[in-house]
C-alpha positions as CSV (number, residue, x, y, z in Angstrom):
1,X,-2.3,24.8,14.6
2,X,1.2,23.2,14.7
3,X,4.0,25.3,13.4
4,X,6.0,23.4,10.6
5,X,9.5,22.4,11.6
6,X,12.1,24.6,9.9
7,X,14.1,21.7,8.6
8,X,12.7,18.3,7.5
9,X,15.1,15.9,5.8
10,X,14.7,12.4,4.7
11,X,16.4,9.1,3.6
12,X,14.4,7.0,1.1
13,X,16.0,3.6,0.3
14,X,14.6,1.1,-2.1
15,X,14.2,-2.5,-0.7
16,X,16.1,-4.1,-3.6
17,X,18.9,-5.3,-1.3
18,X,20.6,-4.6,2.0
19,X,22.3,-1.4,3.1
20,X,25.8,-1.0,1.6
21,X,28.5,1.6,2.2
22,X,27.3,3.9,-0.5
23,X,23.8,4.0,1.0
24,X,25.3,4.4,4.5
25,X,27.3,7.5,3.4
26,X,24.1,9.0,1.9
27,X,22.0,8.2,5.0
28,X,24.7,9.6,7.3
29,X,25.1,12.8,5.3
30,X,21.4,13.5,5.2
31,X,21.0,12.6,8.9
32,X,23.9,14.9,10.0
33,X,22.8,17.8,7.9
34,X,19.4,17.6,9.5
35,X,20.5,17.2,13.1
36,X,23.2,19.9,12.8
37,X,20.6,22.3,11.6
38,X,18.1,21.5,14.4
39,X,15.9,19.5,12.0
40,X,14.0,16.3,11.8
41,X,15.1,13.3,9.8
42,X,12.5,11.0,8.2
43,X,12.8,7.5,6.6
44,X,10.6,6.5,3.8
45,X,10.8,3.0,2.1
46,X,10.5,3.4,-1.6
47,X,8.8,0.0,-2.3
48,X,7.4,1.1,-5.7
49,X,8.8,-1.7,-7.8
50,X,7.8,-5.1,-6.4
51,X,9.4,-7.2,-9.2
52,X,12.8,-5.7,-8.2
53,X,12.4,-6.0,-4.4
54,X,14.4,-8.6,-2.4
55,X,12.5,-10.4,0.3
56,X,13.5,-9.2,3.7
57,X,15.5,-6.3,2.3
58,X,13.4,-3.6,3.9
59,X,13.7,-5.1,7.4
60,X,17.5,-5.5,6.9
61,X,17.8,-1.9,5.9
62,X,15.9,-0.6,8.9
63,X,17.9,-2.9,11.3
64,X,21.1,-1.6,9.8
65,X,20.1,2.0,10.3
66,X,19.1,1.4,13.9
67,X,22.4,-0.6,14.5
68,X,24.3,2.5,13.4
69,X,22.3,4.9,15.6
70,X,20.5,6.5,12.7
71,X,17.0,6.7,14.4
72,X,14.3,8.5,12.4
73,X,11.8,11.0,13.7
74,X,8.1,10.3,13.2
75,X,6.5,7.3,11.6
76,X,8.2,5.2,9.0
77,X,6.4,5.6,5.6
78,X,6.0,3.1,2.8
79,X,5.4,4.2,-0.7
80,X,3.5,0.9,-1.4
81,X,0.8,2.1,1.0
82,X,0.4,5.6,-0.6
83,X,-1.0,4.7,-4.0
84,X,-4.3,6.6,-3.4
85,X,-2.3,9.8,-2.9
86,X,-0.5,9.2,-6.2
87,X,-3.8,8.4,-8.0
88,X,-5.4,11.6,-6.7
89,X,-2.4,13.6,-8.0
90,X,-2.7,12.0,-11.4
91,X,-6.4,12.8,-11.5
92,X,-5.7,16.5,-10.6
93,X,-3.0,16.8,-13.3
94,X,-5.3,15.1,-15.9
95,X,-8.1,17.5,-15.1
96,X,-5.7,20.3,-15.8
97,X,-4.7,18.8,-19.2
98,X,-1.1,18.2,-18.0
99,X,-0.7,14.5,-18.7
100,X,-1.0,12.3,-21.7
101,X,-0.6,8.6,-22.8
102,X,2.6,7.5,-24.4
103,X,3.5,4.2,-26.2
104,X,7.0,5.3,-27.3
105,X,9.9,3.0,-26.6
106,X,13.2,4.2,-25.1
107,X,15.0,3.6,-28.5
108,X,12.5,5.9,-30.2
109,X,13.1,8.6,-27.6
110,X,16.9,8.2,-28.0
111,X,16.6,8.6,-31.8
112,X,14.5,11.8,-31.3
113,X,16.9,13.3,-28.8
114,X,14.1,13.9,-26.3
115,X,10.4,13.5,-25.9
116,X,7.3,15.6,-25.7
117,X,3.6,15.5,-26.7
118,X,4.2,16.7,-30.3
119,X,6.8,13.9,-30.9
120,X,4.6,11.3,-29.3
121,X,1.2,12.0,-30.9
122,X,1.9,10.6,-34.4
123,X,3.5,7.5,-33.0
124,X,0.7,6.8,-30.6
125,X,-1.9,6.7,-33.3
126,X,-0.3,3.6,-34.7
127,X,-0.1,1.7,-31.4
128,X,-2.4,-0.1,-29.0
129,X,-2.1,-1.6,-25.6
130,X,-0.7,-0.4,-22.3
131,X,0.7,3.1,-22.3
132,X,2.8,5.2,-19.9
133,X,1.4,8.5,-18.5
134,X,3.7,11.5,-19.1
135,X,3.7,15.0,-17.7
136,X,3.6,17.9,-20.2
137,X,6.7,19.7,-18.9
138,X,9.3,20.1,-21.6
139,X,10.8,23.4,-22.8
140,X,12.8,26.0,-20.9
141,X,15.2,25.4,-18.1
142,X,15.1,24.9,-14.4
143,X,17.6,26.8,-12.2
144,X,18.3,26.0,-8.5
145,X,21.1,26.3,-6.0
146,X,22.5,23.0,-4.8
147,X,24.0,23.0,-1.2
148,X,27.3,21.5,-2.5
149,X,27.2,21.9,-6.3
150,X,26.3,25.5,-6.4
151,X,24.1,27.1,-9.1
152,X,22.5,24.6,-11.5
153,X,20.7,25.1,-14.9
154,X,19.0,22.1,-16.4
155,X,17.2,21.9,-19.7
156,X,13.9,19.9,-19.6
157,X,14.1,17.9,-22.9
158,X,11.8,15.0,-22.0
159,X,8.3,14.9,-20.6
160,X,8.5,13.0,-17.3
161,X,6.9,9.6,-16.9
162,X,4.5,9.6,-14.0
163,X,3.1,6.1,-14.4
164,X,4.8,3.3,-16.2
165,X,3.3,1.1,-18.9
166,X,3.3,-1.9,-16.5
167,X,0.9,0.1,-14.2
168,X,3.5,1.0,-11.6
169,X,3.8,4.5,-10.3
170,X,7.1,6.2,-11.4
171,X,9.8,7.3,-9.0
172,X,9.5,10.9,-10.3
173,X,5.8,11.1,-9.3
174,X,6.0,9.3,-6.0
175,X,9.1,11.1,-4.6
176,X,7.7,14.6,-5.3
177,X,4.2,13.7,-4.0
178,X,5.6,12.2,-0.8
179,X,8.0,15.0,-0.2
180,X,5.1,17.5,-0.4
181,X,2.9,15.4,1.8
182,X,5.6,14.9,4.5
183,X,6.7,18.6,4.4
184,X,10.3,17.8,3.4
185,X,12.3,21.0,3.2
186,X,15.8,19.6,2.4
187,X,16.6,16.7,0.0
188,X,20.1,15.5,0.7
189,X,21.1,12.5,-1.5
190,X,23.7,11.1,-3.9
191,X,25.1,13.1,-6.8
192,X,23.8,10.5,-9.3
193,X,20.3,12.0,-8.7
194,X,21.4,15.6,-9.4
195,X,20.2,15.4,-13.0
196,X,16.7,14.5,-11.9
197,X,16.3,17.6,-9.8
198,X,15.2,20.0,-12.5
199,X,12.3,17.9,-13.6
200,X,11.3,17.3,-10.0
201,X,11.4,21.0,-9.3
202,X,9.1,21.7,-12.2
203,X,6.6,19.1,-10.8
204,X,6.8,20.6,-7.3
205,X,5.8,23.9,-8.8
206,X,3.0,22.5,-11.0
207,X,1.6,20.9,-7.9
208,X,1.6,24.3,-6.2
209,X,4.2,23.3,-3.6
210,X,7.4,25.0,-2.3
211,X,10.5,23.5,-3.8
212,X,12.8,21.9,-1.2
213,X,16.5,22.8,-1.0
214,X,18.5,20.2,-2.9
215,X,22.0,18.9,-1.9
216,X,23.9,16.2,-3.6
217,X,26.7,14.2,-1.8
218,X,29.6,12.4,-3.3
219,X,29.3,8.8,-4.5
220,X,31.2,5.8,-3.2
221,X,32.5,4.0,-6.3
222,X,33.4,0.4,-6.7
223,X,36.7,-1.4,-7.5
224,X,36.8,-0.1,-11.1
225,X,37.0,3.4,-9.7
226,X,34.1,4.6,-11.9
227,X,30.8,2.7,-11.3
228,X,29.0,3.7,-8.1
229,X,28.4,1.1,-5.4
230,X,24.8,-0.1,-5.8
231,X,22.5,-3.0,-5.2
232,X,22.4,-3.5,-9.0
233,X,26.1,-4.3,-9.1
234,X,26.0,-6.5,-6.0
235,X,27.6,-4.1,-3.5
236,X,28.2,-6.1,-0.3
237,X,26.0,-5.4,2.7
238,X,27.6,-3.5,5.6
239,X,28.3,-5.5,8.7
240,X,26.0,-4.2,11.5
241,X,28.4,-5.7,14.1
242,X,31.0,-3.2,13.1
243,X,28.8,-0.1,13.3
244,X,31.4,2.2,14.9
245,X,34.0,1.3,12.3
246,X,31.5,1.8,9.5
247,X,30.5,5.2,10.8
248,X,34.1,6.4,11.1
249,X,34.8,5.2,7.5
250,X,31.8,7.0,6.2
251,X,32.7,10.2,8.1
252,X,36.2,10.1,6.7
253,X,34.8,9.6,3.2
254,X,32.7,12.7,3.7
255,X,35.8,14.7,4.7
256,X,35.5,14.6,8.5
257,X,38.7,13.1,9.8
258,X,37.9,11.1,12.9
259,X,40.4,10.7,15.8
260,X,41.8,7.2,16.1
261,X,40.0,6.5,19.4
262,X,36.5,7.4,18.1
263,X,36.1,4.0,16.6
264,X,35.9,2.5,20.1
265,X,32.9,4.6,21.0
266,X,29.2,3.7,20.7
267,X,27.4,4.8,17.5
268,X,25.4,7.4,19.4
269,X,28.6,9.1,20.7
270,X,30.1,9.1,17.2
271,X,27.0,10.7,15.8
272,X,27.0,13.4,18.5
273,X,30.7,14.0,17.8
274,X,30.0,14.4,14.0
275,X,26.8,16.5,14.4
276,X,28.7,19.0,16.5
277,X,31.4,19.4,13.8
278,X,29.2,19.1,10.7
279,X,30.1,22.0,8.3
280,X,28.8,21.7,4.7
281,X,31.9,23.3,3.3
282,X,34.0,20.5,4.7
283,X,32.3,17.8,2.7
284,X,34.7,16.2,0.2
285,X,32.8,16.2,-3.1
286,X,35.0,13.7,-5.0
287,X,33.4,10.5,-6.1
288,X,35.9,7.8,-5.1
289,X,36.5,4.5,-3.4
290,X,36.4,4.2,0.3
291,X,39.6,4.5,2.3
292,X,40.4,2.8,5.6
293,X,39.0,4.2,8.8
């Protein structure tokens, strides 16, 4: 029997556009935390939402990672090829009475200040057609220690959607099922996803799995100083021909001040330099705009 690796991290981009600086910072931080702790770093393409995907984006993301020396261990995974695993999980939860159908709109949920089966049941009786599938999980709180944000306590006020009304599997289901299946032990990602961690932790436990260690990195924000860089707000793609400069800029953003001559090195050398100096307490947790390399 193979002994599980003590640290398995991952980067899981969505193919809705090319890699931008915000994504590079997240990829670099998750990669360095894994490598510095003797771990493995996986890449999983979260192609769950075909209507939002950009043709060719997945290939561009993978080429950008490779251009920056961010080579993953093990096979590349695609969520779009893992639907049977999600369906099996839903069947298991249904057999245990842990999911239910929901027709409620987002506006109804906002008016109610949350959502659970009791709120939903009266409304469902009056509606027909496609329904979402929700997990019965509200009530109580989830506590966990974040690698950078410290002790967290999150109230679960809404039953998590596991399958959308349009028939697509929800992020919250797929990400947990995939992390369990791939043996992920550390989830290092952007701080915009911190608020989802409590609900994910509860689903990990309901599925009988060990909960990974969460760690949430700072966000790169756009010119307005507030909104994070993202594909949705048309963040520009990184230039793969300037990989060394991009890595130095990302390292400086994370709080690791690079020597001036490092930018002239190959990406592999820069990553070795960074991994040897990676200390979690040095990460600058401020969400902010990128500074010059």
